[in-house]
C-alpha positions as CSV (number, residue, x, y, z in Angstrom):
1,X,-39.7,-78.9,48.9
2,X,-38.5,-76.2,47.0
3,X,-37.7,-72.8,49.0
4,X,-40.5,-70.0,48.3
5,X,-38.8,-67.3,45.8
6,X,-35.9,-69.5,44.4
7,X,-35.3,-69.3,41.2
8,X,-34.6,-72.6,39.4
9,X,-31.3,-72.5,37.0
10,X,-33.2,-72.2,33.6
11,X,-34.9,-68.9,34.6
12,X,-31.1,-68.0,35.5
13,X,-29.6,-69.2,31.8
14,X,-32.5,-66.8,30.0
15,X,-32.1,-63.9,31.9
16,X,-28.1,-64.7,31.2
17,X,-29.1,-64.7,27.1
18,X,-31.8,-62.2,27.3
19,X,-29.0,-59.5,28.7
20,X,-26.0,-60.5,26.4
21,X,-28.9,-60.1,23.4
22,X,-29.6,-56.5,25.1
23,X,-25.9,-55.8,24.9
24,X,-24.9,-56.4,21.7
25,X,-28.1,-55.0,20.3
26,X,-26.8,-51.6,21.9
27,X,-23.3,-52.4,20.8
28,X,-24.2,-52.7,17.0
29,X,-26.5,-49.7,17.3
30,X,-23.8,-47.6,18.1
31,X,-21.5,-49.0,15.2
32,X,-24.4,-48.5,12.8
33,X,-24.5,-44.6,14.4
34,X,-20.7,-43.6,14.3
35,X,-19.0,-43.0,11.0
36,X,-15.7,-44.9,10.5
37,X,-12.3,-42.5,10.5
38,X,-10.2,-42.5,7.4
39,X,-7.8,-44.3,9.4
40,X,-10.0,-47.1,10.1
41,X,-10.8,-47.4,6.0
42,X,-6.9,-47.2,5.3
43,X,-7.0,-43.8,3.9
44,X,-4.1,-41.3,4.2
45,X,-5.7,-37.5,5.6
46,X,-3.5,-35.2,3.4
47,X,-1.7,-32.4,5.1
48,X,-3.2,-29.3,5.4
49,X,-0.7,-26.8,3.2
50,X,0.4,-23.6,5.6
51,X,-1.5,-20.5,4.8
52,X,1.8,-18.3,4.5
53,X,4.1,-20.6,2.5
54,X,7.0,-17.6,3.4
55,X,6.5,-17.8,7.1
56,X,6.5,-21.6,7.1
57,X,9.6,-21.7,5.0
58,X,11.2,-19.4,7.5
59,X,10.7,-21.3,10.8
60,X,14.2,-20.1,11.9
61,X,14.5,-17.0,14.2
62,X,16.0,-13.7,12.9
63,X,18.9,-12.5,14.8
64,X,19.2,-8.8,15.6
65,X,21.0,-8.0,12.4
66,X,18.7,-9.9,9.9
67,X,15.8,-8.4,11.3
68,X,17.5,-4.7,10.9
69,X,18.6,-5.5,7.8
70,X,14.7,-6.6,7.1
71,X,13.6,-3.3,8.2
72,X,16.2,-1.4,6.3
73,X,15.0,-3.2,3.0
74,X,11.2,-2.9,4.0
75,X,11.5,0.8,4.3
76,X,13.9,1.2,0.9
77,X,11.3,-0.7,-0.7
78,X,8.3,1.2,0.4
79,X,10.0,4.8,-0.5
80,X,10.7,3.2,-3.7
81,X,7.1,2.8,-4.0
82,X,5.8,6.0,-2.9
83,X,8.7,7.9,-5.2
84,X,7.1,6.2,-7.9
85,X,3.2,6.0,-7.2
86,X,3.4,8.8,-5.1
87,X,0.9,9.3,-2.3
88,X,-3.5,9.5,-2.2
89,X,-3.0,13.3,-3.2
90,X,-1.7,12.1,-6.2
91,X,-4.4,9.9,-7.1
92,X,-6.7,10.1,-9.8
93,X,-6.3,10.9,-13.6
94,X,-6.6,14.3,-13.8
95,X,-3.7,14.6,-11.5
96,X,-1.5,12.1,-13.3
97,X,-2.2,14.5,-16.5
98,X,-1.1,17.9,-14.7
99,X,2.2,16.1,-13.8
100,X,2.4,15.4,-17.5
101,X,1.8,19.1,-18.1
102,X,4.0,20.2,-15.6
103,X,7.2,17.6,-16.2
104,X,7.2,17.8,-20.2
105,X,7.9,21.5,-20.6
106,X,10.9,23.4,-18.7
107,X,9.9,25.5,-16.1
108,X,11.3,28.8,-14.2
109,X,10.2,27.9,-10.6
110,X,12.4,25.0,-10.6
111,X,15.0,27.7,-10.0
112,X,13.0,29.4,-7.4
113,X,14.3,28.4,-4.0
114,X,18.1,28.0,-5.7
115,X,17.9,31.8,-6.5
116,X,16.0,32.7,-3.3
117,X,19.1,30.9,-1.5
118,X,21.8,33.0,-3.7
119,X,19.0,36.5,-3.4
120,X,19.6,35.8,0.4
121,X,23.5,35.7,0.6
122,X,23.7,38.7,-2.1
123,X,21.2,40.5,-0.4
124,X,22.8,41.5,2.8
125,X,24.4,45.5,3.1
126,X,26.3,44.4,5.5
127,X,28.7,42.0,3.8
128,X,28.4,43.1,0.4
129,X,28.7,45.8,-1.6
130,X,25.5,47.9,-2.8
131,X,26.0,47.2,-6.4
132,X,25.7,43.7,-5.0
133,X,23.0,44.1,-3.2
134,X,20.9,46.5,-6.1
135,X,20.9,43.5,-8.7
136,X,20.5,40.3,-6.0
137,X,17.4,42.7,-5.4
138,X,16.2,43.0,-9.1
139,X,17.3,39.6,-10.1
140,X,14.9,38.4,-7.1
141,X,12.1,40.4,-8.3
142,X,12.8,39.1,-12.1
143,X,12.2,35.9,-10.8
144,X,9.3,36.3,-8.9
145,X,7.5,38.0,-11.9
146,X,9.0,34.8,-14.0
147,X,7.1,32.5,-11.9
148,X,4.2,34.3,-11.7
149,X,3.9,34.0,-15.5
150,X,4.9,30.7,-15.7
151,X,2.5,29.5,-13.3
152,X,-0.4,31.6,-14.7
153,X,0.4,29.4,-18.1
154,X,0.7,26.0,-16.6
155,X,-3.0,26.9,-15.3
156,X,-4.2,27.9,-18.6
157,X,-3.1,25.0,-19.8
158,X,-4.1,22.9,-17.7
159,X,-7.3,23.8,-17.1
160,X,-7.5,23.4,-20.9
161,X,-6.4,20.0,-21.1
162,X,-8.7,18.9,-18.1
163,X,-11.9,19.9,-19.3
164,X,-11.0,18.4,-22.8
165,X,-10.0,15.3,-21.4
166,X,-12.3,14.9,-18.6
167,X,-15.2,17.0,-18.9
168,X,-17.4,15.4,-16.4
169,X,-14.5,15.6,-13.8
170,X,-15.2,16.3,-9.7
171,X,-11.6,17.4,-8.8
172,X,-11.9,21.6,-8.2
173,X,-9.7,23.6,-10.4
174,X,-8.0,25.4,-8.1
175,X,-6.7,22.3,-6.3
176,X,-5.5,21.4,-9.9
177,X,-4.0,24.8,-10.3
178,X,-1.9,24.3,-6.7
179,X,-0.9,20.9,-7.3
180,X,0.7,22.0,-10.8
181,X,2.5,25.2,-9.6
182,X,4.0,23.4,-6.3
183,X,5.5,20.7,-8.7
184,X,6.8,23.4,-11.0
185,X,8.9,24.6,-8.4
186,X,10.1,21.7,-7.5
187,X,13.6,20.5,-9.0
188,X,13.0,17.8,-11.4
189,X,14.6,14.9,-9.9
190,X,12.8,15.4,-6.6
191,X,9.3,15.2,-8.0
192,X,6.9,12.6,-6.6
193,X,5.4,10.6,-7.9
194,X,8.8,10.2,-10.8
195,X,8.0,12.4,-14.2
196,X,7.0,9.4,-16.9
197,X,7.3,11.8,-19.4
198,X,10.7,13.5,-21.3
199,X,10.6,17.3,-21.6
200,X,9.5,18.5,-25.3
201,X,7.3,15.4,-25.0
202,X,3.7,15.8,-26.2
203,X,0.6,15.5,-23.9
C-alpha cells in the first residue's frame, strides 16, 4: 500500500523538467536584454585622444631649472605681448588713431623729463653760479611753454580726426586728449603699445 503524501517518480521528473525550462527562459530573457559589448563583437574600441597634446607629450616632470626657465619664458612672452598690444586702456580704434597721431610727429614733450632733470641740477644755487641758475630757469620755462603749445596742437588734431572718422564715438574727448599728451611726453622707444607708424607718415 503506497504511503500517503508520497509523490511518484514521474511527478519528480516532470517538476525537474519544468524548473530547467523556467531557468532557460530566464537566461534567454536576460541575454536578449543585455547588449553585447564591442569586445564580444570583435570590434576594437578606439582610444580617446588626450585633451591637451602638449601636456600628454610632456609626461616627464620638469626639474627646478626647467620650471624656472619656463616661467622666465612665459614672463618674457607676456611682456612682449603687452608691449605690442598694450593694456585695457589702449583698446579701441579711437585710441589707436590717437597713437598714430602722436607717433607720426616729433613732440617737444619727449624731452620733458630729460630737460627737467638737467634743469633740476642746473638750478641749484649752492653748486652752480648765478648765470647757470638763471639759464636753467629760463630753459625750464621755455620747455614748459613748448610742451603746453605742443599739447594744444596735438589735442586739436585729435579732436578733428576723431570726429571725422568716428562721428558716433562714445569716447570722452578729454580722456583722449590726456591719453595723447601722456604719450607725447614719453620717449618713443618706451611707448606702449609700440608705434606702428614712422615720423612723417600720413595718418
